[in-house]
C-alpha positions in Angstrom: 99.7 50.0 -185.6 99.4 52.0 -182.4 98.0 50.5 -179.1 94.6 52.3 -179.2 93.8 51.0 -182.7 94.6 47.5 -181.7 92.4 47.8 -178.6 89.6 49.2 -180.7 89.8 46.3 -183.1 89.9 43.7 -180.3 86.9 45.4 -178.6 84.9 45.1 -181.8 85.9 41.5 -182.2 84.7 40.8 -178.7 81.2 42.0 -179.6 81.0 39.5 -182.5 82.9 36.4 -181.4 82.2 34.0 -178.7 85.8 33.2 -178.3 86.9 36.7 -177.5 83.9 37.2 -175.3 85.2 34.4 -173.1 88.8 35.7 -173.4 87.9 39.2 -172.4 86.5 38.0 -169.1 89.5 36.0 -168.1 92.0 38.6 -169.3 90.9 41.0 -166.7 92.2 38.8 -163.9 89.1 39.1 -161.8 89.9 39.3 -158.1 88.5 37.0 -155.5 85.5 39.2 -154.9 83.7 38.4 -158.1 80.1 39.4 -158.8 78.9 35.9 -159.2 76.2 33.6 -157.9 76.8 31.7 -154.6 78.2 28.3 -154.4 74.7 27.0 -153.6 73.9 28.2 -157.2 70.2 28.5 -156.2 69.5 31.8 -157.9 66.7 30.9 -160.3 63.4 32.6 -160.2 60.3 31.2 -158.6 57.0 32.0 -160.1 53.5 30.8 -160.9 52.9 27.5 -161.6 51.2 25.2 -163.9 52.1 23.7 -167.2 51.4 27.1 -168.8 51.7 27.3 -172.5 52.8 30.9 -172.4 54.7 31.0 -169.1 52.3 33.3 -167.3 53.5 34.8 -164.0 51.8 34.9 -160.7 49.8 38.1 -160.1 51.2 38.2 -156.6 54.1 40.5 -156.0 57.3 39.2 -157.4 60.2 38.9 -154.9 63.2 40.9 -155.6 66.2 39.1 -157.0 68.5 38.2 -154.2 72.0 39.7 -154.1 74.5 37.2 -155.5 77.1 36.4 -152.8 80.8 36.2 -153.5 82.5 32.8 -153.9 85.3 33.9 -151.5 83.7 32.0 -148.6 83.0 28.7 -150.5 84.3 25.6 -148.8 84.3 22.0 -150.2 81.6 19.8 -148.7 82.0 16.7 -150.9 85.1 14.8 -151.9 84.5 15.6 -155.6 83.7 19.3 -155.1 85.9 21.4 -157.5 88.6 23.7 -156.2 87.3 26.7 -154.4 88.5 30.3 -155.0 90.5 30.0 -151.8 92.1 26.7 -152.9 93.0 28.1 -156.3 94.8 31.0 -154.6 96.5 28.6 -152.2 97.7 26.5 -155.2 99.0 29.6 -156.9 101.1 30.5 -153.8 102.5 27.0 -153.6 103.5 27.0 -157.3 105.1 30.5 -157.3 107.2 29.5 -154.2 108.3 26.1 -155.7 111.7 25.9 -157.3 112.5 26.6 -160.1 109.4 28.8 -160.5 110.3 30.9 -157.5 113.2 32.4 -159.4 110.9 34.1 -161.9 107.3 33.7 -160.8 106.0 36.1 -163.4 107.3 33.8 -166.1 105.1 30.9 -164.8 101.9 30.3 -166.9 99.2 28.0 -165.4 97.5 26.1 -168.2 95.4 23.8 -166.0 94.6 23.5 -162.3 92.0 21.0 -161.1 91.1 18.9 -158.2 93.1 15.7 -157.9 90.2 13.5 -157.0 90.6 11.2 -154.1 91.0 7.5 -154.8 87.7 6.0 -156.0 87.3 3.5 -153.1 87.5 6.3 -150.6 84.9 8.4 -152.4 82.5 5.4 -152.7 82.8 4.8 -148.9 82.4 8.4 -148.0 79.1 9.5 -146.3 78.2 13.0 -145.4 78.2 13.5 -141.6 79.9 10.1 -141.0 83.3 10.7 -142.6 85.6 13.7 -142.8 86.6 14.9 -146.3 89.8 13.3 -147.7 92.8 15.6 -147.9 92.4 18.2 -150.7 94.9 17.9 -153.5 95.2 19.4 -156.9 97.0 18.7 -160.2 98.6 21.7 -162.1 99.9 21.8 -165.6 102.2 24.8 -166.2 104.7 26.2 -168.6 107.9 27.8 -167.4 110.7 29.2 -169.6 109.7 27.1 -172.6 109.1 23.8 -170.7 105.9 22.0 -169.6 105.5 20.6 -166.1 102.8 18.5 -164.4 102.7 18.8 -160.7 100.8 17.3 -157.7 99.9 19.8 -155.0 98.9 18.8 -151.5 96.9 21.8 -150.5 96.7 20.8 -146.8 100.4 19.9 -146.3 101.7 22.6 -148.7 103.8 20.2 -150.7 104.5 20.1 -154.5 105.8 17.1 -156.3 106.5 16.6 -160.0 104.5 14.1 -162.1 105.4 12.5 -165.5 105.2 14.7 -168.5 103.8 13.3 -171.8 106.3 12.4 -174.5 104.8 14.8 -177.1 102.4 17.6 -177.3 101.7 20.7 -175.3 99.1 21.7 -172.6 95.7 23.2 -173.4 96.0 26.9 -174.4 95.2 29.4 -171.8 92.5 32.0 -172.4 95.1 34.7 -171.9 97.4 33.5 -174.7 94.4 33.0 -177.0 93.7 36.7 -176.5 97.2 37.7 -177.2 97.4 35.5 -180.3 94.5 37.4 -181.8 96.6 40.5 -181.9 100.0 38.8 -182.7 99.9 39.1 -186.5 99.5 42.9 -186.4 102.9 43.3 -184.9 104.4 42.1 -188.2 104.9 44.8 -190.9 104.8 42.1 -193.7 101.4 41.0 -192.5 100.1 44.6 -192.4 101.3 45.1 -195.9 99.6 41.9 -197.0 96.3 43.1 -195.6 96.6 46.5 -197.4 97.3 44.7 -200.7 94.1 42.7 -200.2 92.2 46.0 -200.0 91.1 45.8 -196.4 91.5 48.4 -193.7 93.6 47.2 -190.8 91.0 48.6 -188.4 88.4 46.2 -190.0 90.5 43.0 -189.6 90.0 40.4 -186.9 92.3 37.4 -186.6 91.6 34.1 -184.7 94.2 31.5 -183.5 93.7 28.1 -185.1 95.3 24.9 -183.7 97.4 23.3 -186.4 97.6 19.6 -185.5 100.8 17.7 -186.2 102.2 16.8 -189.6 105.8 15.8 -188.8 108.9 17.4 -187.2 109.8 19.1 -190.5 106.7 21.3 -190.1 106.8 22.2 -186.4 110.5 22.3 -185.9 110.1 21.5 -182.3 108.3 24.7 -181.6 104.9 25.5 -180.1 103.1 27.0 -183.1 99.7 28.2 -184.1 98.2 29.4 -187.3 96.1 32.6 -187.5 93.4 33.4 -190.1 91.7 36.7 -190.6 88.3 38.2 -191.4 86.8 41.5 -192.3 84.6 42.9 -189.6 83.3 45.7 -191.7 79.5 45.9 -191.7 78.6 42.9 -189.6 79.1 41.2 -186.3 79.3 37.9 -188.1 82.8 38.3 -189.4 83.1 34.6 -189.8 81.2 35.0 -193.1 83.8 37.4 -194.4 87.1 35.5 -194.6 90.2 36.9 -196.1 90.6 33.7 -197.9 94.0 32.1 -198.5 95.8 34.2 -195.9 97.4 32.1 -193.2 99.9 33.4 -190.6 102.2 31.0 -188.7 103.0 32.3 -185.2 105.4 31.1 -182.5 103.2 30.8 -179.4 106.0 31.3 -176.9 107.5 34.5 -178.5 104.4 35.9 -180.3 106.4 36.4 -183.4 105.2 35.7 -186.9 107.2 32.8 -188.4 105.7 32.7 -191.9 102.9 34.2 -194.0 101.1 32.4 -196.8 98.8 34.3 -199.0 97.2 32.2 -201.7 93.9 34.1 -201.9 94.7 36.8 -204.5 91.6 37.2 -206.7 89.2 35.7 -204.2 86.8 38.5 -203.0 85.8 39.0 -199.5 82.1 38.0 -199.2 79.7 40.8 -198.7 78.4 41.7 -195.3 74.8 41.8 -196.4 72.4 39.3 -194.7 75.1 37.9 -192.5 74.1 39.5 -189.2 72.2 37.1 -186.9 71.5 39.3 -184.0 67.9 39.9 -183.0 68.2 43.7 -183.3 69.4 43.3 -186.9 66.6 41.1 -188.0 63.5 42.1 -186.0 61.0 44.6 -187.3 59.4 47.0 -184.8 56.2 44.9 -184.5 58.0 41.6 -183.9 57.2 40.2 -187.4 59.3 39.8 -190.5 58.5 41.6 -193.7 56.0 38.8 -194.7 54.1 39.2 -191.4 55.3 36.0 -189.8 54.7 36.3 -186.1 57.5 35.3 -183.7 56.7 32.0 -182.0 56.5 32.3 -178.2 58.3 29.6 -176.2 56.1 27.4 -174.1 57.3 26.8 -170.6 56.7 24.4 -167.7 56.4 26.5 -164.6 57.4 25.2 -161.1 54.9 24.4 -158.4 54.2 27.1 -155.8 56.5 25.3 -153.3 59.3 25.5 -155.9 60.9 23.1 -158.4 60.8 19.4 -157.8 64.6 19.1 -157.4 67.0 20.2 -154.8 70.7 21.3 -155.1 72.4 20.8 -151.7 75.9 22.0 -150.7 76.3 23.6 -154.1 76.8 20.4 -156.2 74.6 17.5 -155.0 71.4 17.3 -157.1 68.4 15.3 -155.9 65.3 14.6 -158.0 62.7 11.8 -158.3 64.9 9.2 -156.8 68.0 10.3 -158.6 71.0 11.7 -156.7 74.2 12.9 -158.4 77.2 15.3 -158.0 77.4 18.0 -160.7 80.3 20.4 -161.3 81.9 22.5 -164.0 85.3 21.6 -165.4 87.7 23.7 -167.5 88.4 20.9 -169.9 85.4 18.6 -169.9 82.8 21.3 -169.4 80.3 19.4 -167.2 80.9 16.4 -165.0 78.3 14.1 -163.5 79.5 11.9 -160.7 78.2 9.4 -158.2 74.8 9.0 -160.0 72.6 6.8 -158.0 68.9 5.9 -158.3 66.4 4.8 -155.6 64.8 1.5 -156.2 61.0 2.0 -155.9 60.5 -1.5 -154.7 63.0 -1.6 -151.8 63.9 2.0 -151.2 67.6 1.1 -151.6 69.9 3.6 -153.3 71.7 1.9 -156.2 74.8 3.0 -158.1 74.7 3.6 -161.9 77.6 5.9 -162.9 80.7 6.8 -160.9 81.7 9.6 -163.3 80.6 10.7 -166.7 81.9 13.5 -168.9 82.9 14.6 -172.4 86.5 13.5 -172.7 87.4 14.9 -176.2 86.0 16.5 -179.3 87.5 15.9 -182.8 86.4 18.2 -185.6 88.3 17.5 -188.9 87.5 19.6 -192.0 87.6 17.9 -195.3 89.6 20.3 -197.4 93.3 19.3 -198.1 94.3 22.6 -199.6 97.1 24.8 -198.2 94.8 27.1 -196.1 92.6 24.3 -194.8 94.4 20.9 -194.4 95.4 21.6 -190.8 91.9 22.4 -189.5 91.4 19.2 -187.4 90.4 20.6 -184.0 90.4 18.9 -180.7 88.3 21.3 -178.8 88.7 20.0 -175.2 92.4 19.3 -175.2 93.5 22.3 -177.3 91.0 25.0 -176.3 89.3 23.7 -173.2 85.7 22.8 -173.6 84.7 24.3 -170.3 86.9 27.3 -170.7 84.8 28.1 -173.8 81.5 27.8 -172.0 79.4 30.9 -172.2 77.1 32.2 -169.5 73.7 30.7 -170.3 71.0 33.1 -171.4 67.9 32.9 -169.1 64.6 32.2 -170.8 66.3 31.2 -174.0 69.1 28.7 -173.1 67.2 27.6 -170.1 63.6 28.0 -168.9 62.6 30.5 -166.2 62.5 28.0 -163.4 66.1 26.8 -164.0 68.8 27.0 -161.3 72.3 28.0 -162.4 75.8 26.9 -161.4 79.0 28.7 -161.8 82.5 27.5 -162.6 85.7 28.6 -160.8 88.6 28.5 -163.2 92.2 29.7 -163.2 93.8 32.4 -165.3 97.3 32.1 -166.7 98.8 33.9 -163.8 97.2 31.4 -161.4 94.5 33.7 -160.1 90.9 32.4 -159.8 88.0 33.7 -161.9 84.4 32.8 -162.2 82.4 31.7 -165.2 78.9 32.7 -164.2 75.7 30.7 -165.1 77.8 28.0 -166.8 75.4 25.2 -166.1 71.7 25.2 -165.6 69.4 22.5 -164.1 65.7 22.3 -164.8 62.7 20.0 -165.0 61.4 19.5 -168.5 57.9 18.6 -169.7 57.6 18.5 -173.5 54.2 16.8 -173.8 55.9 13.4 -174.0 54.4 10.3 -172.4 56.1 8.2 -169.8 53.8 5.2 -170.4 50.2 4.6 -171.6 47.6 2.0 -172.6 44.1 2.2 -173.7 41.9 -0.9 -174.2 40.2 -1.6 -177.4 36.4 -1.5 -177.3 36.2 -5.1 -178.3 37.3 -6.1 -174.8 34.4 -4.3 -173.1 36.9 -2.7 -170.7 36.9 1.1 -170.4 40.6 1.6 -169.6 42.6 4.7 -170.6 45.8 5.0 -168.6 48.5 7.5 -169.4 51.3 9.2 -167.5 53.2 12.4 -168.5 57.0 12.2 -168.9 58.8 14.8 -166.8 62.6 14.8 -166.9 65.5 16.6 -165.2 68.1 18.3 -167.4 71.6 19.5 -166.6 72.9 21.7 -169.4 76.0 23.6 -170.5 76.8 25.4 -173.8 80.3 26.0 -175.1 81.1 28.5 -177.9 84.4 27.3 -179.4 85.0 30.3 -181.6 82.4 30.0 -184.3 80.7 26.7 -183.3 78.3 26.3 -180.3 77.9 23.0 -178.6 74.9 22.3 -176.2 75.4 19.3 -173.9 72.5 17.9 -172.0 72.4 15.2 -169.3 68.8 14.2 -169.0 67.5 12.0 -166.2 64.2 10.2 -166.5 62.1 8.7 -163.7 62.3 5.2 -165.3 66.1 5.1 -164.7 67.1 6.1 -168.2 69.9 8.7 -168.7 70.0 10.5 -172.1 73.2 12.3 -173.1 72.6 14.7 -175.9 74.8 17.1 -177.9 73.4 19.9 -180.0 75.4 21.7 -182.7 74.7 25.4 -183.5 76.6 28.6 -184.1 78.3 29.7 -187.2 79.9 27.6 -190.0 83.6 28.0 -190.8 83.4 29.1 -194.4 85.8 29.5 -197.3 85.9 32.4 -199.7 85.4 31.7 -203.4 85.2 33.7 -206.6 81.9 31.9 -207.4 78.6 33.6 -206.8 76.5 31.0 -208.6 76.8 27.3 -209.3 76.7 27.9 -213.0 80.2 29.3 -212.7 81.6 26.1 -211.2 83.5 23.9 -213.7 82.2 20.4 -214.2 83.7 17.9 -211.7 85.5 20.7 -209.8 86.1 19.7 -206.2 84.8 22.5 -204.0 85.1 20.6 -200.7 81.7 22.0 -199.6 78.5 23.8 -200.6 78.0 27.2 -202.1 75.9 28.9 -199.4 75.8 32.5 -200.6 77.7 34.6 -203.0 81.4 34.0 -202.6 80.9 31.7 -199.6 81.5 27.9 -199.4 80.6 25.9 -196.3 83.3 23.3 -196.0 82.4 19.7 -195.3 83.5 18.5 -191.8 82.8 16.0 -189.0 82.1 16.3 -185.3 82.9 13.6 -182.8 82.3 13.9 -179.1 83.8 11.1 -177.1 82.2 10.5 -173.6 84.0 8.7 -170.8 81.5 6.8 -168.7 82.9 5.1 -165.5 80.0 2.7 -165.0 79.3 1.3 -161.5 76.2 -0.7 -162.1 75.1 -1.9 -158.6 78.8 -1.9 -157.6 82.2 -1.3 -159.1 82.9 -4.7 -160.7 81.0 -5.1 -163.9 81.2 -7.0 -167.2 80.5 -5.9 -170.8 78.1 -8.1 -172.8 77.4 -7.9 -176.5 74.0 -9.3 -177.4 74.2 -10.1 -181.1 71.0 -10.3 -183.1 71.0 -12.5 -186.2 68.6 -14.4 -188.4 68.0 -17.9 -187.4 66.5 -20.2 -190.2 64.0 -22.8 -189.2 64.5 -26.4 -190.0 62.3 -28.0 -192.7 58.9 -28.8 -191.3 59.6 -27.0 -188.0 57.3 -24.1 -188.5 55.3 -22.2 -191.2 57.9 -19.5 -190.6 61.2 -19.7 -192.5 63.2 -17.5 -190.1 63.2 -15.5 -186.9 65.6 -13.2 -185.0 67.8 -14.8 -182.4 69.8 -13.1 -179.6 73.1 -14.5 -178.5 75.0 -13.1 -175.5 78.8 -12.8 -175.5 80.7 -11.6 -172.4 83.8 -9.6 -173.4 87.0 -10.9 -171.7 89.5 -8.3 -172.9 89.6 -4.7 -174.2 89.9 -5.8 -177.9 86.9 -8.1 -177.4 84.8 -5.1 -176.5 85.6 -2.8 -179.4 82.4 -1.9 -181.3 82.0 -0.5 -184.8 78.3 -0.2 -185.4 76.8 -1.9 -188.5 73.2 -1.4 -189.5 72.7 -5.0 -190.7 74.6 -6.6 -187.9 72.5 -5.3 -184.9 73.4 -5.8 -181.3 72.8 -4.5 -177.8 75.6 -3.5 -175.5 75.1 -4.2 -171.8 77.1 -3.3 -168.8 76.1 -5.9 -166.1 76.9 -6.8 -162.6 77.4 -10.5 -162.8 77.2 -10.9 -159.0 73.8 -9.2 -158.7 70.7 -11.0 -160.0 67.0 -10.1 -160.2 64.3 -12.2 -158.6 64.1 -14.5 -161.7 67.9 -14.7 -162.1 68.8 -12.1 -164.7 72.0 -10.1 -164.1 71.3 -6.5 -163.4 72.6 -4.0 -165.9 72.4 -0.9 -168.1 72.6 -0.9 -171.9 74.0 1.7 -174.3 71.4 2.6 -176.9 73.5 4.1 -179.7 72.6 7.1 -181.9 74.7 9.8 -183.6 76.6 6.9 -185.2 78.7 8.7 -187.9 82.1 7.1 -188.1 85.3 8.5 -189.4 86.1 7.8 -193.0 89.7 9.1 -192.9 92.7 6.9 -193.5 93.8 5.5 -190.2 97.4 6.6 -191.0 96.3 10.2 -191.9 98.0 12.3 -189.2 94.7 13.9 -187.9 93.1 10.4 -187.6 96.2 9.0 -185.8 95.7 11.8 -183.2 91.9 11.2 -183.2 92.2 7.4 -183.2 89.7 7.3 -180.3 87.0 7.7 -183.0 88.0 4.5 -184.7 85.2 2.7 -182.8 81.9 4.0 -181.5 82.4 1.9 -178.3 85.5 1.0 -176.3 85.7 -0.6 -172.9 88.8 -0.3 -170.7 89.6 -1.2 -167.1 89.3 1.7 -164.7 92.6 3.7 -164.5 92.5 7.1 -162.9 95.1 8.5 -165.3 93.2 7.5 -168.4 90.6 10.3 -168.6 91.4 12.2 -171.8 90.7 10.2 -174.9 93.3 12.2 -176.9 95.9 12.2 -174.2 96.8 14.7 -171.4 98.7 16.9 -173.8 96.8 17.1 -177.1 98.2 20.3 -178.7 100.6 19.2 -181.4 100.6 15.7 -180.1 101.6 12.8 -182.3 98.8 10.4 -181.3 100.8 8.0 -179.1 98.9 8.6 -175.9 95.2 8.1 -176.9 92.4 5.7 -175.9 93.3 3.6 -178.9 96.9 3.2 -177.6 95.7 2.3 -174.1 93.3 -0.3 -175.5 96.0 -2.0 -177.4 97.2 -3.5 -174.1 94.1 -5.7 -174.3 93.7 -5.9 -170.5 91.2 -8.1 -168.9 87.8 -6.5 -168.4 85.5 -9.3 -167.2 84.1 -8.6 -163.8 86.3 -5.6 -163.3 85.8 -1.9 -162.6 85.0 -0.8 -166.2 85.0 2.5 -168.1 82.8 2.6 -171.2 83.6 5.2 -174.0 81.0 6.2 -176.5 81.5 8.6 -179.4 78.7 10.6 -180.9 79.4 11.3 -184.5 78.1 13.8 -187.0 78.9 14.2 -190.7 78.1 17.8 -191.8 77.6 18.7 -195.4 76.6 22.3 -195.1 73.5 23.6 -196.8 72.0 27.1 -197.3 69.8 26.8 -194.3 73.0 26.9 -192.2 73.6 30.5 -193.4 74.3 32.8 -191.7 73.8 30.9 -188.4 72.8 27.3 -188.0 69.6 25.9 -186.6 70.5 23.5 -183.9 71.1 19.8 -184.9 71.1 17.3 -182.1 71.8 13.7 -181.5 71.9 11.6 -178.3 72.6 8.2 -176.9 70.9 6.5 -173.9 72.0 4.6 -170.9 68.9 2.4 -170.2 68.2 0.0 -167.4 68.1 -3.6 -168.6 66.9 -6.0 -165.9 68.0 -3.5 -163.3 64.6 -3.2 -161.7 62.2 -6.0 -160.9 59.5 -4.4 -163.0 58.5 -1.0 -164.5 59.9 1.4 -161.9 57.3 4.1 -162.7 54.3 1.8 -162.6 52.9 3.6 -159.5 53.4 7.1 -160.9 50.2 9.1 -160.5 48.4 10.6 -163.5 48.2 14.4 -163.6 44.7 15.7 -163.0 43.3 19.2 -163.6 42.9 19.7 -159.9 46.7 19.2 -159.5 47.5 22.3 -161.5 47.4 25.7 -159.9 45.7 28.4 -161.8 47.7 31.2 -163.3 46.6 34.7 -164.3 48.6 36.5 -166.9 50.2 39.8 -165.8 49.0 43.0 -167.4 
């Protein structure tokens, strides 16, 4: 196939697939002067301002949108600020000059480059204006002439030093090689012949690279491999719904050569394109209604006050709102990182620590089909693809409300040059009509009391499109000290082609591994697990983990008319194994992180508790190769002592790893954790049996867990919150 045809196919693919949209941007090696928002990230729109049901705008003249400055002049202002454009370029120069890379710098591929965060005690001591920034350092993961390297870079001193390399696995794929791998199969004549035999025009074929897990040395042969599966793009942007079923291409990632082709899909038709397009232009009628006259619902919106939103973003990354203060940044692997989260005590005015650092550490997505073309689909989206690398620019008014402020991410391309992911994170206040607290007195008391307060929260959001699937991650801060961490699932199912067009064609007891969604389309059963790493510092670094078990207590004969009641028993975990938690519906418990040295006025230890939700647990055999690699999902809760090197639940190198460097492995050391600097790990889990409502694109399904104060404050911290009155709300007039 000639170059122009390949380019045309890839361009068409970019219009339909989130993966290639991301890739296309990084592939152009954007220079330093990028058309991107400033590091201050404060480029949201102001506007009128009340809790307006239809988001009316002020009749006053709108201000013009400010010109977005370049990131070239960004400088770090906080010890945890991400690497700047200048620092990425400095790191690139150091790497390319370092032996042995200097001998052939064009052969050097940068797979990861991130801030090497200063030691935790130094960051906790640091105060703006009182202390200089610690020296700026970075950690790089690179490949050179077939070998992986991990290196420490001192950006100030200009020094490079090697770090230990994991025993197995490979680094996160770069966006550049993901782009190249989309085209790799077309260089193989046998593949092209196979496509023609399947009756598909080569110009209508799009192929996507799929990580293949690890199933023994006899399968990978010591090579860095990937599998590619292909789709027909004819007639729809939603090519995911048109799989060329049974066709799997094994590719050597380092050479780009096809190693093996498996085609077991003869006789399975490619599903029709009809009714698969999800884009608005393909589904809207001219009058904004569907053919039955259903009017499109308009999105309600909370508008900011005339003086602007109730939060501030200072120095590009420090967010302040309603007593909360935290550092927020984008990360190529984790996506969104919240650090140094503190809350102001309303009784004393003191600023109190809650979380040192919180982030999504790994995602595990195993599909439940053991057949030849599907068994290997057991993705680890952060460690294999880069959760942040797959983040899309958020869509104003739809992903985030009009008054949101946006943040960018500065990432590194495979050649070491910096590029910007615009509008990767948004921050906004949310009012959904919820109630912060209320009480009305019954008339029988003779007291006319009706007290209620609205709940307004602050949300930091990102959305990643990992090929077909979309993940929405929210960190939501409440005025009562609660933090809600929510994950939403949307996007497009990964589907399987089938000869069946109706369930009456399926043989009795035939295992389909999913649900027939449309003619010739099966949505395959799968799981989603998102493991969060939460470095808790509740009123200080040294904490303990307490399990509060709830169980039935029977009364003694004659003790009470009651036969039983619920009793709570506290148990302080002494070691890591003591703190492992597998949730059980009929063995309830609460899970507290406390500071045993800090007590309330009446003597309770201050703390925060994990309020679980999204509690699906893995049902795979623990010795199943995917589950060995994803062993961090064996429990919903783990607690480990703080270790700076233990950040990624699946290990530093996840791609084709064997599972010997995971959270489960670290926890086997059973280290002491009582009154220590602790890290709590929580896994949100989803079982997904697809249904027809998921076709052709899925309505968002969400789950969340909470970090809730437990005896942290002396009383209700929002007791003195004022109610909202009509006079508090400015009046809006709708524009013509």
